[in-house]
N, C-alpha and C positions, 0 to 999 in steps of 0.2 A: 207331312210327316207326322206319325203319331209319337207318343212319349217314349215309347220302347225302342223304336227305330232310331230315334235321336240318341238315347242314351247308348245304345250300341255303336254308334259313329263316334262319339267322344270319349268312349271308355279307352283308358291306358291300362298297358300290362306292366308287370316286373319282369325284369331278367336278372342273370346272375354272371357276373364276370369273376372267373376263378383261376387257379393256377393251372396245373398240369392236364393234360388232355384226358387223362382217366378220370377226372372228376366229372367231365360232361355228362356221360351216361348216368353216372351215380347221383348226380344232382337233378338230373331230369327225371328218373324214375322215381326219386324221393319225393318231388314236387307232385307226381302223379299220385303216389301213395296218400299225400297229405290232402290234395285239393280233389282227387278223383280226376279220371280222363276228362270229363266234362268241364270241371272246374280248371284244370290245367289248360286246355285249348282255349279257355275264357280270359284267364287271368295271367298266363305265365308265355313270356315271350321267348323263353329257351334260356340256355348257358353258352357263353363264350369263354374260350380259355386262352391265357396268356402264353401257354408253352414253357413255361418256368416251374418247377416244383417250389414249395413253400421256403426251401433252404435257400435256393437260387434268387428270391426276391430281393435280398439283401446284398448279393455277392456280385450281380451282374452289373452294377452300375447304371449308368444312363441308359442302356439298352432296355431295361425294365420298364422305363417310363414309356417308350416307344412301344412295347409290347402290350401294356396296360391300355394305351389309348388305341391302339389298333383292335384289341379284343373288344373295347367299348363301342368303337367305331361300326365294327361288324354287328354287334348287338342292336344299337340303334338304327342301324340298315333295316332291320326287320319291320319298323315301323311301330308306331302307337304304345312305345315304350315311355313310362312316365317314372318308374323307379327302377334304379340300378342297385343291386345287393353286392356288396364286395363278398365273395365266397370263400374266403379263407381268412384266419386270424391274422397271418403273416402280411395280409395287405392293410393293416391299419394305418391310417395317414396318407394313403393313396387315393383319396376320395376326390383330392383335388384336381388330379390327372383325368379321372372319370368325368368330372364336372367341366373340365376344359373341352372335351369333344361331346359329352351329352347336352351341355348348355345348362343354363340357371334354371329353367323350368322344370328339370328332371331331378327328383329326390334321389340322393346317395345315400344308402344305408351301410354302415360298418356294423357288421353283426356284434362284434366286440363291444365297441361303444353302446350299441343297442342294450346288449345283454347287462352290462353294467349299469346303464340307465333303470332298466327293469329291476334289477335287484335293488337298487337304490330305492325306488318306490316302493317295492315290497317292504324293505327295512323301515322306510319312513312311516309306512302304513301300519307296521305292526304285524304283518302276516305270519311273521315267525314267532309270535307271542306278544302278549300286551307290552305296552310301553313299560319300559322300567323293570320288566322281568329278563331274568338271565337266562333265557332258554337256549338249549344247545340246537344248532342246526348243523349237521354233517359233521358232528364232532367239533364244533366251534360255538362260542357264545355270539350273540347278536352284535355285541361290541367288538368283538375280534373281527367279525365279518366287515364291521362298517370302517373298521381300520384297513382292512385289506382293499375294500372298494375306492377308498380316498387314496391309498398308495396306488392302486392300479390305475385310476384317472391321471395322476400325476405323471406316471411313466408314460402314458399315452400321450399326454401334453407335450412332455419332454420329446417324445420320438417324432411328434409331428412338427415341433418347433425345429428341430435338427433336421428333418427332411427339407423343410422350408428354406433353411440356410443354405443346404445343400444345392437345391434347385437354383436359388438366387445366385449362387457362386457360378454353377454351369452356365446359366443365362448371360452373366457378364463375360465369360470367356468365349462364348459363341459369337 
């Protein structure tokens, strides 16, 4: 087997777990626009949806966990999935549920957390102006943005901790 054949056999794809069914076609088409059809076929496993809109993610209680895990299982059933992307900002903190199904060897990407991480890097790197300068970005100074990023991180940590406590309580009563 030559090197090209071997890399094709071990190549993993990414897939998306999102909310309502309307997002499946939208996200699949967007990935095609970004990667092109050849890249989409090579790198993208597809999108599976939970069947609950973003507002329902926090209103339906324990059934949401089952639905997220079900969508993840369908995605993993396609084979060769190495990365699962949470396709909705409302899914923050649900990566543990995805990991339960996907396994520890599969990366789970929370887009909101990834975006905050990128923004932090850009701020630290001075991409919005030199260090110490008070440049405006989108109407805010770099310092104001740093404060917002820090506050956003704290909110996500608190929400994730709250979910973990709720999951622990549910497991004890089951």
